[in-house]
C-alpha positions in Angstrom: 115.3 -68.5 -149.4 115.0 -67.6 -152.9 118.1 -65.3 -153.7 115.7 -62.6 -155.9 112.9 -62.6 -152.9 114.4 -59.9 -151.2 114.3 -57.3 -154.1 111.2 -58.7 -155.6 108.9 -58.7 -151.8 110.2 -54.7 -151.2 109.8 -53.7 -154.5 106.6 -54.6 -154.6 105.8 -53.0 -151.2 107.5 -50.0 -152.8 105.0 -49.9 -155.6 101.8 -50.8 -153.4 102.5 -47.9 -150.8 102.9 -45.4 -153.5 100.4 -42.6 -153.5 99.6 -40.6 -156.5 96.5 -37.9 -155.4 95.9 -35.3 -157.8 95.9 -31.6 -157.0 94.7 -29.9 -160.2 95.5 -30.0 -163.6 95.5 -28.3 -166.4 95.1 -28.4 -170.9 97.4 -25.8 -172.1 96.6 -24.4 -175.5 99.3 -21.1 -176.6 100.3 -19.9 -179.3 104.8 -19.3 -179.4 106.3 -17.3 -178.6 105.5 -18.4 -175.1 106.6 -19.3 -171.5 104.7 -20.3 -168.1 106.1 -21.3 -164.7 105.0 -23.5 -161.9 105.9 -23.2 -159.0 107.9 -26.1 -156.4 105.6 -27.9 -154.5 106.8 -29.8 -152.0 105.9 -33.1 -151.6 104.4 -33.4 -154.9 104.9 -34.7 -158.2 104.2 -32.8 -161.7 103.7 -34.3 -164.9 103.2 -32.9 -168.4 102.2 -34.4 -171.6 103.0 -32.7 -175.0 100.0 -33.2 -177.4 101.3 -30.8 -179.9 105.3 -30.0 -179.5 107.4 -28.9 -179.5 107.8 -27.8 -175.7 110.6 -27.3 -173.4 110.7 -28.1 -170.3 113.7 -25.8 -167.8 114.5 -26.3 -164.0 115.8 -23.8 -162.3 119.0 -26.0 -161.7 119.5 -25.7 -165.3 118.3 -29.4 -166.3 116.4 -28.8 -169.9 114.7 -31.3 -171.7 112.9 -30.6 -175.5 109.7 -32.8 -175.5 108.0 -33.7 -178.7 104.6 -34.4 -179.8 103.8 -37.4 -177.5 106.5 -37.0 -174.9 105.8 -37.1 -171.2 107.8 -36.2 -168.3 107.4 -36.8 -164.5 109.4 -34.3 -161.9 108.8 -36.5 -159.0 109.7 -33.6 -156.5 107.5 -31.0 -158.5 110.5 -28.3 -158.3 110.1 -25.4 -159.6 110.4 -25.2 -163.7 108.6 -23.6 -166.6 107.6 -25.1 -170.3 108.5 -22.2 -173.0 108.0 -22.8 -176.8 111.9 -21.4 -176.9 114.4 -22.1 -174.3 115.8 -18.1 -174.2 112.3 -17.2 -173.3 111.0 -15.5 -170.0 108.4 -17.4 -168.5 105.5 -15.9 -166.4 103.7 -17.6 -163.2 100.5 -20.6 -164.8 98.2 -18.7 -162.5 98.6 -15.5 -164.4 96.7 -16.9 -167.2 93.1 -16.7 -167.5 91.2 -20.2 -167.0 88.3 -22.1 -167.5 86.9 -24.9 -165.5 86.3 -28.3 -167.5 85.4 -30.3 -164.0 86.6 -30.3 -160.4 90.5 -29.9 -160.6 90.7 -30.1 -164.2 91.6 -26.0 -165.5 91.8 -25.2 -169.3 93.9 -22.3 -170.6 93.5 -20.7 -174.1 95.9 -18.5 -174.8 96.2 -18.4 -178.8 96.0 -15.4 -181.9 93.1 -15.1 -183.3 94.9 -15.5 -186.4 96.4 -18.8 -186.0 95.6 -22.2 -187.1 94.5 -25.3 -183.9 97.8 -26.9 -185.7 99.9 -24.1 -185.0 99.8 -24.0 -181.5 101.5 -25.5 -178.5 99.0 -28.0 -176.3 100.2 -30.0 -173.6 98.7 -31.3 -170.4 99.5 -30.6 -166.8 99.3 -32.5 -163.4 100.1 -31.8 -159.9 99.9 -35.0 -157.6 100.8 -35.5 -153.8 103.3 -38.3 -154.3 104.1 -40.4 -151.4 106.2 -43.8 -151.7 105.1 -44.7 -147.3 108.3 -46.6 -146.2 110.7 -46.5 -149.4 110.0 -42.9 -149.4 113.6 -42.4 -149.5 113.7 -43.4 -153.0 112.6 -39.9 -154.0 115.3 -37.3 -153.3 117.1 -40.4 -155.5 115.3 -40.0 -158.5 116.4 -37.8 -161.3 114.4 -33.9 -161.4 113.1 -34.8 -164.8 111.7 -39.0 -165.4 111.5 -39.2 -169.4 109.0 -41.6 -170.2 111.0 -42.6 -173.3 113.7 -44.0 -171.5 111.4 -46.8 -169.6 109.0 -47.7 -172.8 111.7 -50.4 -174.0 110.5 -52.0 -170.5 107.0 -50.3 -169.9 105.3 -50.7 -173.6 102.2 -50.6 -171.7 102.4 -47.2 -170.9 102.2 -45.9 -174.6 98.4 -46.8 -175.5 97.5 -44.9 -172.5 99.6 -42.0 -174.1 97.7 -42.6 -177.1 94.8 -42.4 -175.5 95.2 -39.2 -173.9 96.5 -37.8 -176.8 92.8 -38.7 -178.2 91.0 -37.3 -175.4 92.8 -33.9 -174.8 92.4 -33.2 -178.8 89.1 -33.7 -179.4 87.7 -32.8 -176.0 84.5 -35.0 -175.7 82.0 -34.9 -172.9 83.6 -36.2 -169.5 87.2 -35.9 -171.1 88.3 -34.1 -168.1 87.6 -36.9 -165.7 88.7 -39.5 -168.6 92.3 -37.4 -168.4 92.9 -37.0 -165.0 92.8 -40.6 -164.4 95.0 -41.9 -167.0 97.4 -38.5 -166.1 97.6 -40.7 -162.2 98.0 -44.4 -164.4 100.8 -43.0 -166.0 102.9 -40.9 -163.8 102.3 -44.1 -161.7 103.7 -46.6 -164.5 106.7 -44.0 -164.6 107.9 -44.7 -161.3 107.2 -48.3 -161.9 109.4 -48.5 -164.7 112.3 -46.5 -163.1 112.0 -48.8 -160.3 112.5 -52.1 -162.7 114.6 -50.8 -164.4 117.1 -50.0 -161.5 116.0 -46.9 -159.7 119.2 -45.2 -161.7 121.7 -43.5 -159.1 119.9 -45.5 -156.3 121.0 -49.1 -157.7 123.3 -49.3 -154.6 119.7 -49.6 -152.3 118.5 -51.8 -154.7 121.4 -54.0 -154.6 121.4 -54.3 -150.8 117.7 -55.9 -151.3 119.5 -58.3 -154.0 121.9 -59.6 -151.7 119.8 -62.9 -149.9 121.5 -61.9 -146.1 121.4 -58.2 -146.2 117.6 -58.3 -148.4 117.0 -60.7 -145.3 117.6 -57.8 -142.8 115.8 -54.9 -144.7 112.9 -56.7 -145.2 112.4 -57.7 -141.7 112.9 -53.9 -140.7 110.0 -52.8 -143.2 107.6 -55.7 -141.6 108.2 -55.5 -137.9 109.6 -51.5 -137.6 108.4 -51.6 -133.8 110.6 -54.2 -132.8 113.6 -53.5 -130.3 116.1 -53.3 -133.4 120.0 -52.8 -132.6 123.1 -53.6 -134.4 123.1 -57.4 -133.1 119.6 -58.0 -133.7 120.3 -56.9 -137.0 123.4 -58.9 -137.3 121.7 -62.4 -136.1 119.1 -61.7 -138.9 121.9 -61.5 -141.4 123.6 -64.4 -140.0 127.2 -62.2 -139.3 129.3 -60.5 -136.8 128.1 -56.9 -135.6 131.1 -55.3 -137.3 130.9 -57.2 -140.9 127.0 -56.4 -141.2 127.4 -53.0 -140.0 130.3 -52.1 -142.4 128.2 -54.5 -145.4 125.1 -52.3 -144.8 126.5 -48.8 -145.2 128.8 -49.4 -147.9 125.4 -51.0 -149.8 123.0 -48.0 -148.3 125.0 -45.4 -147.9 123.4 -45.2 -144.0 124.2 -46.8 -140.6 121.9 -49.4 -140.0 120.7 -47.7 -136.9 119.9 -44.1 -138.7 118.5 -46.1 -141.5 115.6 -47.9 -139.1 114.9 -43.9 -137.2 114.3 -42.7 -141.1 112.1 -45.2 -141.6 110.1 -44.9 -138.2 109.3 -41.3 -139.3 108.9 -42.4 -142.6 106.2 -44.1 -142.1 104.8 -42.1 -138.7 104.6 -39.0 -141.3 102.5 -41.2 -143.5 100.1 -42.5 -140.3 99.7 -39.0 -138.7 99.3 -37.0 -142.1 97.7 -39.6 -144.5 95.7 -41.9 -142.1 94.9 -39.5 -139.0 96.4 -41.2 -136.4 96.8 -40.3 -133.3 100.4 -39.8 -132.0 99.8 -42.4 -128.8 98.8 -44.8 -131.5 102.0 -44.3 -133.9 103.8 -44.1 -130.8 102.8 -47.8 -129.8 102.9 -49.1 -133.2 106.6 -47.9 -133.8 107.9 -49.5 -130.4 107.8 -46.4 -128.4 107.3 -46.9 -124.5 105.4 -43.6 -124.8 104.1 -40.7 -126.7 106.6 -38.0 -125.8 109.5 -40.5 -126.4 108.3 -41.1 -129.5 107.7 -37.5 -130.1 110.7 -36.6 -129.2 112.8 -38.3 -131.8 110.3 -37.8 -134.1 111.5 -34.0 -133.5 115.4 -35.5 -133.6 115.2 -36.8 -136.8 112.6 -34.7 -139.0 113.6 -31.3 -137.1 109.5 -31.1 -136.8 106.8 -31.9 -134.3 104.3 -34.5 -134.8 101.5 -31.8 -134.5 103.3 -29.7 -136.8 103.1 -32.6 -139.2 99.1 -32.8 -138.6 98.7 -29.2 -139.3 101.0 -28.7 -142.4 
């Protein structure tokens, strides 16, 4: 087996499984002082692109970044945060501001002083998107609260011309720009995720190292290729070509979880995706994942996720 093939295959799977589905977008133009708050959106990512700055992004956790003209950020967990003209300012819920619909899913907020020239106002574009990495969902909690595009441009230079195109569309407001800029925002957001992965996944580097290990990577590849197989520590150790104790210790050291916990989490991430997004029946999901019955699968799902398959479908 090619030593680099495991990591390459898994990163490809990560990107193929990625889903970013736009929920709502806003073109926001305001005169300082201003502050707008974006509430948390579980299961989503929030994107911001500053056409004319500076603007500060401030999270409840205390994380704060100053965004200059041309800067873009992705909040992969869409935690509650604020966009303010100055760090000390109070922020108000974005929905309190009068908005005008540009097209479906896209609004414009214009809160500028009458006497202010166009260049004296700040302008940014925001997008909230459902964000799913499929079987690789374990990476989302490991991502930084804010991913700044500047940290990725050296390895992902293709992002820059997309941002330049966004700047032109948002600034000029030509006919149909709303539909164009939302697609650009989706592509830039996906490119930010890809750039983070290709730059080593930050604090998730131990997981990436596991993929790069030829023997351990072979096991992880097999788990993702056939999650419904009756996996045991013994069968996974055989896949690696090691004893059960050596394999289990190595797996835990590299990934931070036990082999059987990894399998359980993988199955339930896939099950959640198949139920919520692909609308598969519980029976079909149970069969795909190797459970003897829908009842056995439902018990396992509840044990691992804390909720039932039915609640996931309704939610």
